[in-house]
C-alpha positions in Angstrom: 12.2 -8.3 14.1 13.5 -5.4 16.1 11.2 -3.8 18.6 10.8 0.0 18.9 13.4 2.0 20.8 13.4 5.7 21.1 15.3 6.8 18.1 13.0 9.6 16.9 15.1 12.4 18.2 18.1 11.0 16.4 16.1 10.9 13.2 15.1 14.5 13.6 18.7 15.6 14.1 19.8 13.6 11.0 17.1 15.3 9.0 18.0 18.7 10.3 21.6 18.2 9.3 20.5 16.9 6.0 18.6 20.0 5.1 21.8 22.0 4.8 23.3 19.6 2.3 24.2 21.0 -1.1 25.5 19.4 -4.2 24.3 15.9 -3.2 21.8 15.4 -6.0 21.9 12.1 -7.9 24.0 11.9 -11.0 23.9 9.4 -13.8 25.6 6.7 -11.9 27.9 8.7 -9.6 30.7 6.2 -9.9 33.9 5.6 -11.8 34.2 2.0 -10.5 36.4 0.6 -7.6 33.9 1.8 -5.0 34.3 5.6 -5.8 30.6 6.2 -5.7 28.9 9.2 -4.2 25.4 8.9 -5.6 22.9 6.5 -7.0 19.9 6.5 -9.3 17.0 4.4 -8.3 14.1 3.2 -10.5 11.3 2.4 -8.0 7.5 2.0 -7.8 5.1 4.8 -6.9 1.9 3.8 -5.2 0.6 7.3 -4.6 -1.1 9.9 -6.9 1.9 12.3 -6.9 5.6 12.1 -6.5 7.5 13.8 -3.7 9.4 16.9 -4.5 13.0 16.2 -5.5 15.2 17.4 -2.7 12.4 17.2 -0.2 12.9 16.5 3.5 12.8 12.7 3.4 15.1 12.4 0.3 17.5 14.8 1.8 17.6 13.0 5.2 18.1 9.7 3.5 21.1 11.2 1.6 22.6 12.4 4.8 22.1 9.0 6.5 23.5 6.9 3.6 26.2 9.4 2.5 24.9 9.1 -1.1 23.1 11.5 -3.3 19.9 9.9 -4.6 18.0 10.4 -7.8 14.6 8.7 -7.7 13.0 7.6 -11.0 9.4 7.0 -10.0 7.4 4.4 -12.0 3.6 4.4 -11.4 2.7 0.9 -10.0 -0.3 0.6 -12.3 2.0 0.8 -15.4 5.1 -0.9 -13.9 5.1 -3.9 -16.2 5.0 -1.8 -19.4 7.6 0.7 -18.1 10.0 -2.0 -16.7 9.7 -4.2 -19.7 10.6 -1.3 -22.0 13.5 -0.3 -19.8 14.8 -3.9 -19.7 14.5 -4.2 -23.5 16.4 -1.0 -24.1 18.8 -1.3 -21.1 17.8 2.2 -20.1 17.9 1.3 -16.4 19.0 3.0 -13.2 21.8 1.9 -10.8 19.1 0.3 -8.6 15.9 -1.2 -10.2 13.0 -2.3 -8.0 11.5 -5.4 -9.6 8.3 -6.1 -7.7 6.4 -8.4 -10.1 8.2 -11.6 -9.4 6.4 -13.6 -12.0 6.8 -11.2 -14.9 8.3 -13.2 -17.7 10.5 -10.4 -19.1 11.9 -9.7 -15.6 12.8 -13.3 -15.0 14.4 -13.7 -18.4 16.4 -10.5 -17.9 17.6 -11.7 -14.5 18.7 -15.1 -15.8 20.3 -13.7 -18.9 23.2 -12.1 -17.1 21.9 -8.5 -17.2 22.1 -8.1 -13.4 24.6 -9.0 -10.7 24.3 -12.1 -8.6 24.7 -10.6 -5.2 24.6 -13.6 -2.8 28.4 -13.9 -2.2 28.6 -10.3 -1.1 25.7 -10.1 1.5 27.8 -11.4 4.4 30.0 -8.4 4.2 27.2 -6.1 5.5 25.6 -5.9 9.0 22.0 -5.8 7.8 22.1 -7.7 4.5 23.8 -10.6 6.2 20.7 -11.0 8.4 18.1 -11.6 5.7 15.9 -14.7 6.6 17.1 -17.9 4.8 13.5 -18.7 3.7 13.2 -15.3 2.1 16.6 -15.8 0.3 15.4 -19.2 -0.9 12.2 -17.7 -2.4 14.2 -14.9 -4.1 16.7 -17.2 -5.9 16.1 -18.3 -9.4 17.7 -21.6 -10.3 20.0 -21.2 -7.3 21.2 -17.6 -8.1 20.3 -14.4 -6.2 19.9 -11.6 -8.8 19.2 -8.8 -6.3 18.5 -8.0 -2.7 15.1 -9.3 -1.8 12.5 -6.9 -0.5 11.6 -8.3 2.9 8.0 -8.6 4.1 6.1 -10.5 6.8 6.0 -14.1 5.6 2.3 -14.6 6.0 0.0 -11.7 6.7 -3.3 -13.5 6.4 -5.8 -14.7 8.9 -9.6 -14.7 9.5 -11.3 -11.5 10.7 -14.5 -12.1 12.6 -16.9 -9.4 13.9 -16.4 -9.6 17.7 -19.4 -7.5 18.5 -21.6 -10.0 16.6 -20.1 -12.9 18.4 -20.9 -11.1 21.7 -24.4 -10.4 20.6 -25.0 -14.1 19.9 -23.1 -15.4 22.9 -20.5 -17.2 20.6 -16.8 -17.8 21.2 -14.1 -16.8 18.7 -13.7 -19.7 16.3 -10.3 -21.5 16.1 -11.2 -24.5 13.9 -12.8 -24.8 10.5 -15.8 -26.5 12.0 -16.3 -23.6 14.5 -15.8 -21.1 11.7 -18.6 -22.7 9.7 -21.0 -22.6 12.6 -20.2 -18.9 13.2 -20.8 -18.2 9.5 -24.2 -19.9 9.7 -25.1 -18.1 12.9 -24.2 -14.7 11.4 -26.5 -15.6 8.5 -29.5 -16.9 10.4 -29.5 -15.4 13.9 -29.7 -11.6 13.3 -26.2 -10.8 14.8 -26.7 -7.1 14.4 -30.0 -7.2 16.2 -31.9 -5.0 13.7 -34.7 -7.6 13.3 -34.0 -8.0 9.6 -32.6 -10.9 7.5 -29.8 -8.8 6.0 -26.5 -10.3 7.1 -24.3 -13.2 6.0 -21.2 -14.9 7.3 -18.4 -14.6 4.8 -17.9 -11.6 2.5 -15.7 -12.9 -0.3 -14.8 -11.4 -3.7 -13.9 -12.3 -7.3 -10.3 -13.3 -6.4 -11.6 -16.0 -4.0 -9.7 -18.7 -5.9 -6.5 -16.8 -5.7 -6.8 -15.1 -2.3 -9.5 -15.7 0.3 -10.4 -19.3 -0.5 -6.8 -20.2 -1.2 -6.0 -19.3 2.4 -8.9 -21.4 3.7 -7.7 -24.3 1.6 -4.3 -24.0 3.2 -5.9 -24.9 6.6 -7.0 -28.1 5.0 -3.5 -28.9 3.9 -3.4 -27.5 0.4 -0.2 -25.9 -0.8 0.5 -22.4 -2.1 -0.1 -22.6 -5.8 2.2 -25.7 -6.2 3.5 -28.3 -3.8 6.0 -31.2 -3.9 4.9 -34.8 -3.2 7.0 -37.2 -1.1 8.6 -38.6 -4.2 9.7 -35.1 -5.4 7.0 -34.5 -8.0 5.6 -31.0 -8.4 1.8 -30.8 -8.5 -0.6 -27.9 -8.7 -2.4 -27.2 -5.4 -5.8 -26.9 -7.1 -5.6 -30.6 -8.1 -4.9 -32.0 -4.6 -7.4 -33.8 -2.4 -6.9 -31.2 0.3 -7.9 -28.4 -2.0 -11.0 -30.3 -3.3 -12.0 -31.1 0.3 -11.9 -27.4 1.1 -14.0 -26.7 -2.0 -16.6 -29.2 -0.8 -16.7 -27.5 2.6 -16.9 -24.0 1.3 -19.6 -24.9 -1.2 -21.7 -26.3 1.7 -21.3 -23.0 3.5 -22.3 -21.1 0.3 -25.3 -23.3 -0.2 -26.4 -22.4 3.4 -26.4 -18.8 2.4 -23.4 -18.0 4.6 -21.2 -16.7 1.8 -22.4 -13.6 -0.2 -24.1 -14.9 -3.3 -22.5 -12.5 -5.7 -18.9 -13.1 -4.6 -17.7 -14.3 -8.0 -18.3 -10.9 -9.5 -17.6 -8.6 -6.4 -14.7 -6.2 -6.8 -12.3 -5.6 -3.8 -13.7 -2.1 -3.2 -17.3 -3.4 -3.1 -16.2 -6.1 -0.7 -14.7 -3.5 1.6 -17.8 -1.4 1.4 -20.0 -4.4 2.2 -17.9 -5.3 5.2 -17.9 -1.7 6.5 -21.7 -1.5 5.9 -22.2 -4.6 8.2 -23.5 -6.9 5.5 -21.3 -9.8 6.6 -19.1 -10.7 9.6 -16.2 -12.9 8.4 -13.5 -12.1 5.9 -10.4 -14.0 5.0 -7.7 -11.3 4.4 -4.6 -9.6 5.7 -4.8 -9.2 9.5 -3.9 -5.6 9.0 -7.2 -4.9 7.2 -9.2 -4.7 10.4 -8.1 -1.2 11.0 -9.1 -0.3 7.4 -12.6 -1.7 7.8 -13.0 0.3 11.0 -11.8 3.5 9.3 -14.2 3.0 6.3 -17.1 2.3 8.5 -16.5 5.2 10.9 -15.8 7.6 8.0 -19.3 6.9 6.8 -20.9 6.9 10.2 -18.7 7.7 13.3 -21.2 6.0 15.6 -21.0 2.6 13.7 -20.6 -0.2 16.3 -17.9 -2.5 15.1 -15.3 -4.7 16.8 -13.1 -7.4 15.3 -11.5 -10.6 16.4 -8.2 -11.3 14.6 -7.7 -15.0 14.2 -4.4 -16.5 13.0 -4.6 -20.1 14.3 -7.5 -21.8 12.5 -6.9 -25.5 12.1 -8.7 -28.4 10.5 -9.0 -32.0 11.7 -5.5 -33.4 12.3 -3.7 -31.0 9.9 -1.0 -29.2 11.8 -1.3 -25.5 12.2 -0.2 -23.7 9.0 -0.8 -20.6 6.9 -0.1 -20.1 3.3 2.3 -17.2 2.6 0.8 -14.3 0.7 4.2 -12.7 0.2 6.2 -15.6 -1.3 7.8 -16.4 2.1 8.5 -12.8 3.0 9.9 -12.0 -0.5 8.4 -9.0 -2.3 10.7 -8.6 -5.3 14.3 -7.6 -6.0 16.4 -4.6 -5.7 18.5 -5.4 -8.7 21.7 -3.9 -10.0 22.3 -3.8 -13.8 25.9 -4.6 -14.9 25.6 -1.8 -17.4 25.2 0.7 -14.6 27.2 -0.9 -11.7 30.7 -1.2 -13.1 32.5 -3.8 -11.1 32.6 -5.7 -7.8 33.8 -2.7 -5.8 31.1 -0.5 -7.3 28.5 -3.2 -6.4 29.8 -3.2 -2.9 29.2 0.6 -2.7 25.6 0.2 -3.9 25.0 -2.7 -1.6 26.4 -0.5 1.2 23.7 2.1 0.4 21.0 -0.6 0.6 22.4 -1.8 3.9 22.1 1.6 5.4 18.5 1.8 4.3 18.0 -1.2 6.6 19.0 0.9 9.7 16.3 1.9 12.1 16.9 5.6 11.3 16.3 5.1 7.6 13.3 2.8 8.2 11.7 5.5 10.4 12.2 8.2 7.8 10.6 6.0 5.1 7.8 4.9 7.3 6.7 7.8 9.5 9.0 10.7 8.4 10.7 13.2 10.8 9.7 13.4 14.4 8.1 16.7 15.2 7.3 17.4 11.5 5.5 14.2 10.4 4.9 12.3 13.6 5.1 12.5 17.4 5.8 10.0 20.1 3.9 10.1 23.5 5.3 9.0 26.8 4.6 5.4 26.0 6.4 5.7 22.6 3.1 5.5 20.7 3.4 7.0 17.2 0.9 9.5 16.0 0.9 11.1 12.5 -0.1 14.7 13.2 -0.8 15.9 9.7 -2.1 13.1 7.5 -2.1 15.1 4.3 1.5 16.2 4.9 2.6 12.6 5.6 0.8 11.4 2.5 2.5 14.0 0.4 6.1 13.9 1.8 6.5 10.4 3.3 4.1 7.8 2.0 5.7 7.6 -1.5 8.9 6.2 0.1 7.2 3.6 2.2 6.8 1.0 -0.6 10.5 1.3 -1.4 11.7 0.2 2.0 14.0 -2.7 1.5 12.4 -4.3 4.5 9.1 -3.9 6.3 10.6 -5.9 9.3 13.3 -3.6 10.6 11.3 -2.6 13.7 7.7 -2.4 15.0 6.1 0.7 16.3 3.3 1.0 18.8 0.4 2.7 17.1 -2.6 4.6 18.3 -4.9 3.1 15.7 -7.0 0.1 16.9 -5.8 -3.4 15.8 -2.4 -2.3 14.3 -0.3 -3.6 17.2 -2.4 -6.8 17.5 -2.1 -7.4 13.7 1.7 -6.9 13.8 2.0 -9.4 16.6 -0.1 -12.0 14.9 1.6 -11.6 11.6 4.9 -12.2 13.3 3.5 -15.3 14.9 2.5 -16.6 11.4 6.2 -16.8 10.5 6.6 -20.1 12.3 3.7 -21.7 10.3 4.2 -20.2 6.9 3.9 -22.5 3.8 5.6 -21.2 0.7 5.4 -22.1 -3.0 8.4 -24.3 -3.8 8.4 -23.4 -7.5 9.1 -19.7 -7.0 12.9 -20.1 -7.3 12.5 -22.4 -10.3 12.3 -21.9 -14.0 9.8 -23.4 -16.4 9.6 -21.9 -19.9 6.1 -23.4 -20.4 5.0 -21.8 -17.1 6.1 -18.4 -18.5 4.2 -18.9 -21.7 1.0 -20.7 -20.6 0.3 -20.4 -16.9 -2.0 -17.4 -16.8 -4.4 -19.1 -19.2 -4.2 -22.4 -17.3 -4.8 -20.8 -14.0 -7.8 -18.8 -15.3 -9.5 -21.9 -16.5 -9.0 -23.5 -13.1 -10.4 -20.4 -11.5 -13.4 -20.4 -13.8 -14.1 -24.1 -12.9 -13.8 -23.3 -9.2 -16.4 -20.5 -9.6 -18.7 -22.8 -11.5 -18.4 -25.4 -8.8 -19.0 -23.0 -6.0 -22.3 -21.7 -7.4 -23.5 -25.1 -8.4 -23.1 -25.0 -12.1 -20.8 -28.1 -12.2 -20.1 -30.9 -9.7 -16.7 -32.2 -8.4 -16.4 -34.8 -11.2 -16.8 -32.1 -13.8 -14.3 -29.8 -12.0 -11.8 -32.7 -12.0 -12.4 -33.2 -15.7 -11.5 -29.5 -16.4 -8.3 -29.9 -14.4 -7.4 -33.1 -16.2 -7.9 -31.3 -19.5 -5.4 -28.7 -18.6 -2.6 -31.2 -18.9 -2.5 -31.1 -22.7 -2.7 -27.3 -22.7 0.7 -27.0 -21.0 0.1 -28.1 -17.4 1.8 -31.4 -17.9 4.9 -29.7 -19.4 5.0 -27.2 -16.6 4.9 -29.9 -13.9 7.6 -31.9 -15.7 9.9 -28.8 -16.1 9.4 -27.8 -12.4 10.0 -31.3 -11.2 13.2 -31.5 -13.1 14.3 -28.0 -11.9 13.4 -28.9 -8.3 15.5 -32.0 -8.4 18.5 -30.1 -9.8 18.3 -27.3 -7.3 17.7 -29.6 -4.3 20.1 -32.3 -5.3 
C-alpha cells in the first residue's frame, strides 16, 4: 500500500485543466476497435441518495486524467441484483460493468458463459494492474479464469472493539486472547464499568447477523474457516460443521448465559446495534476496525459530552491456534470490473479499456474519487492531514464516486478523525493473517441453487443453540440433515472443482 505523498496540488491543477474540456462526454462505446477509443460507458453502483451531476468537477477531472470521456450509468445498490440481472439477460450493458455481488448466480453464469472477456493475460501490460495481489486474483478467478479486473479492498477489516474508558474505569488491560476477552465481557456486565451505579451494561453487543458476521469472526480465532475450508486430504467441508466452529459456539453460549451478550441479539438490526453501542449499553463489538470512528460520531451527535474511547484489537488468539483473521472481503476481492464482448470489440479495444482502469489506479485519480479536489473539497495542513471542509459538498460531488474506485489500497491518508489512522494501520497488519474461503473461485451448480436455504437453516440452528432452545447434539442433527437437502452435493462438487483447479 502506498503511503501519502503531497500530490494534492497536482490533483487541483488536473481538475482545473479538466474544467475547460469540451466534447469529452461519453458516447455509446466510443470505439471502432483496434484501440481507437476515446470514451467509455460505465455501469456502476450508487451508494448515495442522489447521483452526481453529469459533467461535474470529479467526472471532468477524471476524464482529463484518463484521456477518456466517461458516461456513468448509475445503478442504486439496493436494486443492483434486479437491474444487473435484467441487463445481463438482455445484453444491454455498458463498456464497463461493476459486478459487486460475487455470489449472484446470474452474474457467475454470465461470466462463465463467455459473455465477458478473460483479462488475466493482459494485466502484466499495465503498471498498476500488474501489481494486483495474487491472493486477490485467486479469489477473483472462477474455475481458473479471470473475467474482469477485481475491485481491491483490505483483505481483512475485522477485529474486536473494546471500550477503553471502561477498561480504565475497572483497572483492566486490553484483551488479546479469547480467555481475556471473556473476562472483560463479564466485568463489563457485572462491575458497573460506566460508574453510574446501575445494572445497565453488558459485554458484547451483537446483532441478527451474528452467525454470518460477528460470531463468524470469533469462530475464526478458534480455527474455523471462512464459510468453507479444505481438509488435509483435499475434501471441502462447511465451516459451521467443524469442531473449531462448535467449540466457539460453546464458548460464546457460556458468555451469553452469563448475561455478557445482549439478550435480544438474534433479532437486533444493525442500526439498533449501532445505537446501543453509541448509547453505552455494551462495551465490546466484533466488527470492522473502521467502525470505531462511526460509533464515536453517533454518540457525540446525540450528546457532544459523551465520554467514549475505544481500543482497537486485531490480534486476538485462542489456545495454541496461530494468529489468524477471517477475511470479510473475500481476500481483498470486492467484485469485478467486467467487459462485455458485445461492447468491447477486440483485444486492442480491451487494452484501451484496461488502460482506462489502470489510470484510475493512479494516486491522482484515487484522490479525486476519495476526497475530491484540494481547495474545493478538502484541505491539507502542514502535516499533510486531510480535512473535508464542506461535508455536504463532498457528499454531493465526491462520495458517489468512492465506491467505484477500482482499489481502496492505492494510498493511505492521514486523517483528523479519531481512530481512522489506527484502523488503517491495523487493517493493513491483518493482511498477513487473513484466511479466505477456498471455494470462492470454484463452481458448484447445487450451491447456486440451494445454498441460501441451507445456510439459513444452519443460521437458525445456531440462534436456537445460542439462546438455549437446543443443545449441541440437536445442532449437529440439524447440520447432518442438511446433507440430503443439497449440502452433500455441494461439497462433492466443490471438492471435485478444487482438485481440478489445484491439480
